[in-house]
SERO-4910 file (N, C-alpha, C, O; in steps of 0.05 Angstrom, whole numbers):
BEGIN
 pado doro    nc1    nc2    nc3   cac1   cac2   cac3    cc1    cc2    cc3    oc1    oc2    oc3
  Met    A   -577   -442    130   -571   -414    124   -559   -413     96   -542   -429     89
  Ala    A   -568   -394     80   -559   -392     52   -532   -377     50   -525   -360     67
  Arg    A   -517   -384     30   -492   -370     25   -498   -341     17   -516   -335      2
  Pro    A   -482   -322     28   -486   -294     22   -480   -287     -8   -463   -300    -20
  Thr    A   -494   -268    -18   -488   -258    -45   -468   -235    -43   -463   -225    -21
  Ala    A   -456   -228    -65   -437   -206    -66   -450   -180    -56   -438   -165    -41
  Arg    A   -474   -175    -65   -489   -151    -57   -493   -151    -26   -489   -130    -13
  Ala    A   -501   -173    -15   -506   -175     14   -480   -170     29   -479   -156     50
  Cys    A   -458   -182     20   -432   -178     33   -423   -149     32   -415   -138     53
  Lys    A   -425   -137      9   -417   -109      7   -434    -91     25   -424    -72     36
  Ser    A   -460    -97     27   -478    -82     44   -469    -84     73   -468    -64     88
  Lys    A   -462   -108     82   -453   -112    109   -426    -98    114   -422    -86    135
  Leu    A   -408    -99     95   -383    -85     97   -387    -55     99   -373    -41    113
  Glu    A   -406    -45     83   -411    -16     84   -422     -8    112   -415     13    122
  Arg    A   -439    -25    124   -449    -19    151   -426    -19    171   -426     -3    190
  Ile    A   -408    -38    168   -384    -39    186   -368    -13    183   -360      0    203
  Cys    A   -363     -5    158   -346     18    153   -360     44    160   -347     64    165
  Ala    A   -386     44    162   -401     69    170   -394     76    198   -397    100    206
  Arg    A   -384     58    214   -376     63    242   -347     72    244   -338     78    266
  Leu    A   -333     73    222   -305     80    222   -302    107    209   -310    111    185
  Pro    A   -290    127    223   -289    154    212   -273    156    186   -252    145    182
  Glu    A   -285    171    167   -272    179    142   -266    157    122   -250    160    104
  Val    A   -279    134    126   -274    112    107   -287    118     80   -309    128     79
  Glu    A   -272    112     59   -282    115     32   -281     88     18   -263     72     23
  Met    A   -302     82      2   -302     58    -14   -300     65    -43   -313     84    -52
  Asp    A   -284     51    -58   -280     55    -86   -283     29   -100   -269     10    -94
  Thr    A   -301     28   -120   -304      3   -135   -282     -1   -156   -277    -23   -165
  Gly    A   -269     20   -163   -246     18   -181   -251      7   -208   -231      1   -222
  Gly    A   -275      4   -217   -280     -7   -243   -309     -5   -250   -326      2   -234
  Val    A   -315    -12   -275   -342    -10   -284   -360    -33   -276   -384    -31   -276
  Asp    A   -348    -56   -269   -364    -80   -263   -373    -81   -234   -390    -97   -227
  Asn    A   -363    -63   -217   -370    -62   -188   -366    -89   -174   -379    -93   -153
  Arg    A   -350   -107   -184   -346   -133   -171   -326   -132   -148   -328   -148   -130
  His    A   -308   -113   -149   -289   -110   -127   -292    -83   -115   -303    -64   -127
  Ala    A   -283    -80    -90   -284    -54    -77   -260    -52    -59   -251    -72    -47
  Val    A   -250    -28    -57   -227    -23    -39   -238     -3    -18   -252     16    -24
  Tyr    A   -230     -8      7   -237      9     30   -212     24     38   -191     12     43
  Lys    A   -215     51     40   -191     68     45   -196     87     68   -219     94     75
  Ile    A   -175     95     80   -175    117     99   -153    136     90   -129    130     90
  Arg    A   -162    160     83   -143    181     74   -124    171     52   -100    174     53
  Asn    A   -136    158     32   -122    148      8   -104    124     14    -87    117     -3
  Lys    A   -106    112     37    -91     88     43   -110     64     45   -129     65     60
  Asn    A   -104     43     30   -121     19     30   -117      3     55    -95     -1     64
  Phe    A   -140     -6     66   -138    -25     89   -154    -50     85   -151    -69    100
  Ala    A   -171    -51     64   -186    -75     58   -195    -76     29   -200    -55     17
  Trp    A   -197   -100     18   -207   -104     -9   -229   -125     -8   -225   -146      4
  Phe    A   -252   -120    -21   -272   -140    -25   -268   -151    -53   -265   -135    -72
  Thr    A   -268   -177    -56   -265   -188    -83   -288   -207    -89   -297   -222    -72
  Asp    A   -296   -207   -114   -318   -224   -124   -307   -238   -149   -303   -225   -170
  Asp    A   -301   -264   -146   -291   -280   -168   -263   -269   -178   -259   -266   -202
  His    A   -246   -264   -158   -219   -253   -164   -204   -272   -182   -198   -295   -174
  His    A   -196   -263   -205   -182   -280   -225   -195   -306   -229   -182   -327   -233
  Gly    A   -222   -306   -229   -237   -330   -235   -238   -351   -214   -243   -375   -219
  Asp    A   -233   -344   -188   -233   -364   -167   -261   -372   -158   -264   -391   -143
  Gly    A   -282   -357   -167   -309   -364   -161   -317   -359   -132   -337   -369   -123
  Arg    A   -301   -343   -117   -306   -339    -88   -311   -310    -82   -304   -292    -98
  Leu    A   -323   -305    -59   -325   -278    -47   -305   -277    -25   -306   -294     -7
  Gly    A   -288   -257    -25   -268   -255     -4   -263   -227      5   -272   -207     -8
  Leu    A   -250   -224     27   -242   -199     38   -213   -200     45   -205   -219     60
  His    A   -197   -182     35   -168   -181     41   -164   -158     60   -173   -135     55
  Leu    A   -150   -163     82   -148   -143    103   -119   -139    112   -104   -158    114
  Lys    A   -111   -114    117    -86   -109    129    -86   -121    157   -107   -120    171
  Ala    A    -64   -133    165    -64   -147    191    -38   -141    206    -17   -135    193
  Ala    A    -39   -143    232    -15   -139    248      5   -162    243     -4   -183    235
  Pro    A     30   -157    248     50   -178    244     42   -203    260     35   -202    284
  Gly    A     43   -226    247     37   -252    260      8   -259    259      1   -283    263
  Glu    A    -10   -240    253    -39   -246    253    -47   -265    231    -63   -283    235
  Gln    A    -35   -262    207    -41   -280    185    -36   -309    193    -52   -326    189
  Glu    A    -12   -314    203     -4   -341    211    -23   -352    233    -31   -375    232
  Thr    A    -29   -335    252    -47   -344    274    -74   -352    263    -85   -373    270
  Leu    A    -86   -335    246   -112   -341    235   -112   -366    217   -130   -382    218
  Met    A    -91   -368    201    -89   -391    183    -86   -417    200    -97   -438    192
  Asn    A    -71   -416    222    -69   -439    239    -94   -446    254    -99   -469    261
  Thr    A   -111   -425    258   -136   -429    272   -157   -442    255   -170   -461    263
  Asp    A   -160   -433    229   -181   -444    212   -174   -438    183   -181   -417    172
  Ala    A   -159   -456    170   -150   -452    142   -173   -455    122   -169   -449     99
  Glu    A   -197   -463    131   -220   -463    113   -234   -436    112   -246   -429     92
  Arg    A   -231   -421    133   -245   -395    135   -226   -372    126   -235   -352    115
  Tyr    A   -200   -375    131   -180   -354    125   -162   -364    102   -159   -388     98
  Phe    A   -150   -345     88   -131   -352     67   -110   -330     65   -113   -308     75
  Val    A    -88   -337     51    -67   -317     45    -74   -305     18    -73   -319     -2
  Pro    A    -81   -279     18    -90   -267     -7    -67   -263    -27    -44   -258    -19
  Pro    A    -74   -266    -53    -53   -260    -73    -44   -231    -71    -59   -214    -63
  Tyr    A    -19   -227    -79     -6   -200    -79     -1   -189    -51     22   -182    -45
  Leu    A    -21   -187    -34    -18   -175     -8    -10   -194     14     -1   -186     35
  Gly    A    -14   -220      9     -8   -240     29     21   -239     38     27   -242     62
  Pro    A     40   -236     19     68   -235     28     75   -211     46     95   -210     60
  Arg    A     57   -191     46     60   -168     64     45   -172     91     44   -154    107
  Gly    A     35   -196     95     22   -202    120     -8   -198    121    -21   -204    141
  Trp    A    -20   -190     99    -49   -186     98    -62   -214    100    -50   -234     94
  Val    A    -87   -214    110   -102   -239    113   -127   -237     97   -139   -216     93
  Gly    A   -136   -260     87   -161   -262     72   -182   -277     88   -176   -295    103
  Val    A   -207   -269     85   -230   -282     98   -249   -289     76   -257   -272     60
  Trp    A   -258   -314     75   -278   -322     55   -305   -313     65   -313   -318     88
  Leu    A   -319   -299     48   -346   -288     55   -369   -303     42   -392   -297     47
  Asp    A   -363   -323     26   -384   -338     13   -391   -364     27   -403   -382     15
  Arg    A   -385   -365     52   -392   -389     69   -419   -383     82   -427   -360     85
  Asp    A   -432   -405     89   -458   -401    102   -455   -395    132   -475   -391    146
  Asp    A   -431   -395    142   -427   -390    171   -407   -367    176   -391   -368    195
  Val    A   -409   -346    160   -391   -323    164   -397   -310    191   -421   -305    198
  Asp    A   -377   -306    206   -379   -292    232   -375   -262    227   -353   -253    227
  Trp    A   -397   -248    223   -395   -219    216   -384   -202    239   -373   -181    234
  Ala    A   -388   -211    263   -376   -196    286   -346   -198    284   -332   -178    289
  Glu    A   -336   -221    277   -307   -224    274   -297   -209    250   -275   -196    251
  Val    A   -312   -209    228   -304   -193    205   -303   -163    213   -284   -149    204
  Ala    A   -322   -154    229   -322   -126    238   -297   -121    255   -285    -99    252
  Glu    A   -289   -139    272   -265   -136    288   -240   -134    270   -223   -117    274
  Leu    A   -239   -152    250   -216   -152    232   -215   -126    216   -193   -115    211
  Met    A   -238   -117    206   -239    -92    191   -230    -68    209   -215    -51    200
  Thr    A   -240    -68    234   -233    -46    252   -203    -47    258   -190    -25    259
  Glu    A   -192    -70    262   -163    -72    267   -147    -63    242   -127    -49    245
  Ala    A   -156    -71    218   -142    -62    194   -143    -32    191   -124    -19    183
  Tyr    A   -166    -21    198   -170      8    198   -150     22    218   -136     41    211
  Arg    A   -149     11    242   -131     22    263   -101     21    254    -86     40    259
  Leu    A    -94      0    240    -66     -2    230    -60     18    208    -37     24    203
  Thr    A    -81     28    195    -77     45    171    -82     75    177    -69     92    166
  Ala    A   -102     80    193   -110    108    198    -89    123    214    -73    111    229
  Pro    A    -88    149    211    -70    165    228    -77    160    258   -100    154    264
  Lys    A    -58    161    275    -61    154    303    -84    169    317   -100    157    332
  Arg    A    -85    195    312   -106    211    325   -134    202    316   -153    201    332
  Leu    A   -136    196    290   -162    187    280   -169    160    291   -192    155    299
  Ala    A   -150    142    291   -155    115    302   -162    116    331   -179    100    340
  Ala    A   -151    135    346   -156    138    374   -185    146    380   -196    142    402
  Thr    A   -199    157    360   -227    165    364   -245    141    367   -268    143    375
  Leu    A   -235    117    360   -251     93    363   -252     83    392   -269     67    399
  Asp    A   -233     92    408   -231     82    436   -251     96    454   -252     90    478
***
């Protein structure tokens, strides 16, 4: 299986977000290398492509308390503590691996959305 490209990853993330009410994506710049996913102007996920020259494709997600530590203890090759947001408990997922579990990425994105969206809006997912 080939490693995903940035375009393929963003396309998959867009399909995941299409199932989440009112999500907006903003590339935030002219190079389109990064994208932020928002619900009502609140960020819940960031896609990064070569963030500060790391050469990687990653996804930074808002996470419930303790989730970052749990995921890092589960598989430190697949998950990481993202810069800037990591100290706030956010978790990172490497997307440039040939074995990305997109169902799990969808679960993590949905949970990040639930943590960020207004309660009534998040409840529409149930």
